[in-house]
VMD Tcl script that draws the C-alpha trace (Angstrom):
set ca {
  {-10.84 43.90 -10.12}
  {-9.34 43.95 -6.76}
  {-12.58 41.96 -5.50}
  {-11.88 39.09 -8.79}
  {-8.58 39.03 -7.28}
  {-9.98 38.41 -3.42}
  {-12.13 35.68 -4.75}
  {-9.87 34.23 -7.17}
  {-7.64 34.50 -3.58}
  {-10.45 32.78 -1.29}
  {-10.87 29.79 -4.39}
  {-7.22 29.25 -3.78}
  {-7.71 29.08 0.11}
  {-10.94 26.92 -0.11}
  {-8.58 24.47 -2.56}
  {-5.67 24.79 -0.20}
  {-7.64 23.47 2.48}
  {-9.54 20.96 0.68}
  {-6.00 19.43 -0.27}
  {-5.22 19.67 3.66}
  {-8.10 17.73 4.67}
  {-7.54 15.24 1.90}
  {-4.13 14.47 2.79}
  {-5.06 14.12 6.54}
  {-7.92 11.91 5.50}
  {-5.30 10.12 3.53}
  {-2.66 9.40 6.33}
  {-5.55 8.13 8.61}
  {-6.45 6.02 6.01}
  {-3.07 4.45 5.76}
  {-2.22 4.13 9.16}
  {-5.59 2.27 9.83}
  {-5.16 0.33 6.90}
  {-1.46 -0.38 8.00}
  {-2.70 -1.44 11.51}
  {-4.79 -4.24 10.62}
  {-2.29 -5.48 8.28}
  {0.21 -5.58 11.24}
  {0.02 -9.31 11.50}
  {1.16 -10.20 8.39}
  {3.89 -7.71 8.22}
  {5.26 -9.55 11.68}
  {4.85 -12.77 9.67}
  {6.99 -10.27 6.41}
  {9.23 -9.46 9.08}
  {10.08 -12.96 10.50}
  {10.13 -14.86 7.40}
  {12.55 -12.41 4.95}
  {15.99 -13.18 7.23}
  {16.39 -16.54 6.44}
  {16.83 -15.90 2.81}
  {20.38 -14.35 3.67}
  {20.98 -17.25 6.16}
  {24.63 -19.22 4.77}
  {25.26 -16.39 2.23}
  {28.77 -14.40 2.25}
  {28.49 -11.00 4.89}
  {28.52 -8.93 2.39}
  {26.43 -9.75 0.12}
  {23.27 -9.83 2.90}
  {22.43 -5.80 2.55}
  {22.59 -5.89 -1.72}
  {20.24 -8.96 -0.88}
  {17.84 -7.06 1.04}
  {17.55 -4.46 -0.92}
  {16.42 -6.70 -3.99}
  {14.24 -8.19 -2.11}
  {12.74 -5.00 -1.06}
  {12.90 -3.56 -4.74}
  {11.15 -7.01 -6.09}
  {8.40 -6.08 -2.87}
  {7.77 -2.81 -3.73}
  {7.09 -3.59 -7.68}
  {5.02 -6.72 -6.55}
  {2.82 -4.18 -4.74}
  {2.81 -1.40 -7.05}
  {2.86 -2.61 -10.14}
  {0.89 -5.56 -9.61}
  {-0.87 -5.49 -6.80}
  {-2.31 -2.29 -6.63}
  {-3.51 -2.19 -10.08}
  {-5.34 -5.49 -9.59}
  {-6.66 -4.39 -6.70}
  {-8.20 -1.23 -7.71}
  {-10.09 -2.62 -10.43}
  {-11.28 -5.38 -8.19}
  {-12.78 -2.29 -5.96}
  {-14.34 -0.80 -8.93}
  {-15.62 -4.16 -10.77}
  {-15.77 -7.02 -8.30}
  {-15.99 -5.00 -4.65}
  {-18.27 -8.18 -2.98}
  {-14.61 -10.61 -4.21}
  {-12.96 -8.94 -1.25}
  {-14.82 -10.96 1.60}
  {-13.78 -14.22 -0.13}
  {-10.63 -13.78 -1.19}
  {-9.90 -12.68 2.32}
  {-11.20 -16.25 3.30}
  {-8.71 -17.86 0.56}
  {-5.64 -15.71 1.82}
  {-6.36 -16.53 5.58}
  {-6.67 -20.36 5.16}
  {-3.29 -19.80 3.32}
  {-1.70 -17.98 5.98}
  {-3.49 -20.85 8.69}
  {-2.14 -23.46 6.49}
  {1.31 -22.09 6.35}
  {1.28 -21.68 10.24}
  {-0.09 -25.10 11.01}
  {2.89 -26.62 8.59}
  {5.55 -24.58 11.25}
  {3.79 -26.04 14.34}
  {3.46 -29.60 12.62}
  {7.28 -29.32 11.53}
  {8.16 -27.98 15.30}
  {6.35 -30.78 16.60}
  {8.08 -33.64 15.23}
  {5.41 -34.29 12.28}
  {7.63 -33.64 9.04}
  {5.08 -31.96 6.69}
  {6.45 -29.33 6.47}
  {9.77 -29.56 3.69}
  {12.76 -27.07 3.34}
  {12.97 -25.16 -0.05}
  {15.34 -27.06 -1.86}
  {18.59 -25.17 -3.43}
  {19.88 -26.28 -6.62}
  {22.47 -23.87 -7.26}
  {26.14 -24.37 -6.71}
  {27.64 -21.32 -8.22}
  {27.25 -18.51 -5.57}
  {25.76 -15.57 -8.39}
  {23.54 -18.29 -9.10}
  {22.38 -19.22 -5.54}
  {21.97 -15.48 -4.40}
  {20.01 -14.98 -7.71}
  {17.41 -18.19 -6.79}
  {17.02 -17.25 -2.97}
  {16.17 -13.42 -3.63}
  {13.38 -14.97 -6.57}
  {12.57 -17.70 -4.56}
  {12.30 -14.43 -1.37}
  {10.33 -12.50 -3.99}
  {7.55 -15.14 -4.89}
  {6.66 -15.79 -0.99}
  {6.57 -11.77 -0.34}
  {3.78 -11.55 -2.94}
  {1.76 -13.91 -1.61}
  {1.94 -11.98 1.90}
  {2.13 -8.03 -0.34}
  {-1.49 -9.78 -1.72}
  {-2.64 -10.32 1.75}
  {-1.54 -6.81 3.03}
  {-3.06 -4.61 -0.18}
  {-6.49 -6.67 0.02}
  {-6.85 -6.24 3.74}
  {-5.71 -2.16 3.16}
  {-8.01 -2.33 0.80}
  {-11.38 -3.07 2.56}
  {-10.49 -0.76 5.24}
  {-10.57 2.21 2.38}
  {-13.27 1.07 -0.03}
  {-16.34 3.16 0.31}
  {-13.46 6.24 -0.52}
  {-13.06 7.38 -4.06}
  {-10.88 5.29 -6.14}
  {-8.01 8.01 -6.48}
  {-7.94 7.81 -2.61}
  {-7.69 4.27 -2.63}
  {-5.12 4.21 -5.12}
  {-2.83 7.44 -3.34}
  {-3.65 5.18 0.08}
  {-2.75 1.86 -1.05}
  {0.25 2.98 -2.52}
  {1.43 4.75 1.04}
  {0.74 1.48 2.58}
  {2.64 -0.56 0.15}
  {5.72 1.81 0.68}
  {5.59 2.67 4.42}
  {5.42 -1.61 5.34}
  {8.06 -2.25 2.38}
  {10.74 0.67 4.12}
  {9.14 -0.87 7.65}
  {9.66 -4.32 7.00}
  {12.95 -4.57 5.16}
  {14.62 -1.56 7.15}
  {13.93 -3.99 10.47}
  {14.88 -7.55 8.67}
  {18.66 -5.29 7.68}
  {18.89 -4.22 11.17}
  {18.18 -7.85 12.20}
  {20.87 -9.85 9.59}
  {23.30 -7.14 10.43}
  {22.97 -7.29 14.07}
  {26.10 -10.08 14.64}
  {28.30 -7.84 12.71}
  {27.45 -5.08 14.85}
  {27.76 -7.06 17.58}
  {31.28 -8.14 16.53}
  {32.37 -5.05 16.20}
  {31.78 -3.77 19.63}
  {32.66 -6.90 21.20}
  {36.45 -5.28 19.68}
  {36.17 -2.20 21.54}
  {38.46 -0.89 24.49}
  {35.75 -0.39 26.77}
  {34.74 -3.48 28.78}
  {30.44 -2.24 28.92}
  {31.01 -1.76 24.95}
  {32.31 -5.32 24.51}
  {29.83 -6.96 27.00}
  {27.10 -5.51 24.81}
  {28.79 -6.61 21.69}
  {29.13 -10.04 22.99}
  {25.23 -10.05 24.22}
  {24.22 -8.98 20.49}
  {26.58 -11.97 18.92}
  {24.98 -14.37 21.16}
  {21.40 -12.99 21.34}
  {20.57 -13.01 17.63}
  {20.31 -16.25 17.37}
  {17.74 -16.27 19.93}
  {15.97 -13.47 18.53}
  {15.76 -15.15 15.18}
  {14.07 -18.56 16.77}
  {11.69 -15.96 18.72}
  {10.49 -13.89 15.59}
  {10.21 -17.15 13.61}
  {7.74 -18.02 16.59}
  {6.37 -14.75 16.58}
  {5.86 -14.81 12.91}
  {3.96 -18.26 12.75}
  {1.51 -16.81 15.65}
  {1.09 -13.93 13.84}
  {0.22 -16.17 11.11}
  {-2.63 -18.46 12.57}
  {-4.09 -15.65 14.39}
  {-4.53 -13.26 11.26}
  {-5.70 -16.16 9.43}
  {-8.32 -17.32 11.89}
  {-9.39 -13.40 12.19}
  {-9.79 -12.86 8.74}
  {-11.93 -15.92 8.57}
  {-14.02 -15.08 11.16}
  {-14.93 -11.46 9.65}
  {-15.02 -12.37 6.33}
  {-17.09 -15.49 6.92}
  {-19.50 -12.83 8.94}
  {-19.35 -10.60 6.13}
  {-20.75 -13.21 3.65}
  {-23.63 -13.90 6.22}
  {-22.09 -16.57 8.42}
  {-21.70 -14.49 11.47}
  {-22.35 -17.30 14.21}
  {-18.48 -18.04 15.10}
  {-17.48 -14.58 15.12}
  {-20.30 -13.67 16.71}
  {-19.22 -16.56 19.63}
  {-15.61 -15.69 19.54}
  {-16.54 -11.72 20.49}
  {-19.45 -12.99 23.13}
  {-16.70 -14.74 24.93}
  {-14.14 -12.19 24.45}
  {-16.63 -9.67 26.08}
  {-17.52 -12.09 28.46}
  {-14.15 -12.30 29.82}
  {-13.91 -8.76 30.80}
  {-13.17 -6.41 27.47}
  {-10.27 -4.38 27.65}
  {-6.95 -5.91 27.12}
  {-8.17 -9.07 28.46}
  {-10.91 -9.09 26.27}
  {-8.54 -8.67 23.06}
  {-6.12 -11.13 24.07}
  {-9.47 -14.08 24.47}
  {-10.32 -12.99 20.78}
  {-6.82 -12.96 19.65}
  {-6.50 -16.79 21.24}
  {-10.18 -17.67 20.29}
  {-8.97 -16.73 16.25}
  {-5.59 -18.60 16.44}
  {-7.33 -21.88 17.72}
  {-9.66 -21.39 14.64}
  {-7.26 -20.75 13.26}
  {-4.60 -23.52 14.09}
  {-7.70 -26.12 13.09}
  {-8.37 -25.04 9.68}
  {-4.74 -24.75 9.01}
  {-4.37 -28.30 10.39}
  {-7.72 -29.35 8.21}
  {-5.72 -28.06 4.90}
  {-2.10 -28.66 4.93}
  {-4.07 -33.18 5.45}
  {-6.01 -32.16 2.53}
  {-3.08 -30.76 0.76}
  {-0.58 -33.64 1.98}
  {-3.58 -36.12 0.96}
  {-3.42 -34.86 -2.61}
  {0.32 -34.70 -2.81}
  {0.69 -38.17 -1.27}
  {-2.05 -39.90 -3.89}
  {0.09 -37.66 -6.73}
  {2.97 -39.45 -5.80}
  {4.82 -35.98 -4.13}
}
mol new
graphics top color blue
foreach p $ca { graphics top sphere $p radius 0.5 }
foreach p [lrange $ca 0 end-1] q [lrange $ca 1 end] { graphics top cylinder $p $q radius 0.2 }
display resetview
């Protein structure tokens, strides 16, 4: 009996160690996948604050909460099952899907650059609702639609990083990435959109130093939003170009990626090499995005839109 108990305890200890190792593997995989998706996350964070612009400050946090709920629903209920099915049935489709997603990111980024340069291609979303509740619902629905596209990119990028793992580990890792990224993005967005309110509160305090900090926050938030918009655009173009290069390499078109890697290595490697690699990926992304934008607008013009 004692021997059997000792054997049972040994088995339990072994299973515990195995579970702990598995959790460590899941955590490491989730962290790696999250880092790979960082560029899209930056864009997601930069894009979202505009959906609460023009609405009552009292509704800003509830609206962000609704968008975050829609985002996690997008990731866990729709994109996660689709990613797992894709991994099990057609893993070869990952690279082409990433190329399509990369081209879309390049297109979105190029549209913003063209608009900033006065090209007038990018169009603001038309708000048709006049009732505050209807307007809020319209903005939330629009934000969730945009989030779906960005979330799809995040999930496919993450899936590629764990595609060699067993299906259960893929599922747990992707779920962790979905939850962590959603909490991080919308937590930061909440801080950004309420920063001016915090500044206004501090500006009314008795301490001169605190008032100065508050006034600095109030004045600085518009500049922060502008910087975020620029960073988001750059991230879209850079990440999109990188996805195109790496995915093309995976399907056998390795020349462009090898050339970019060679130039980056020739620049000295390390941080400088990374900057050169990112810059060249951005150039590729901008060129592809501009071509896609030209085609899209020509088609729209022919259709009379």
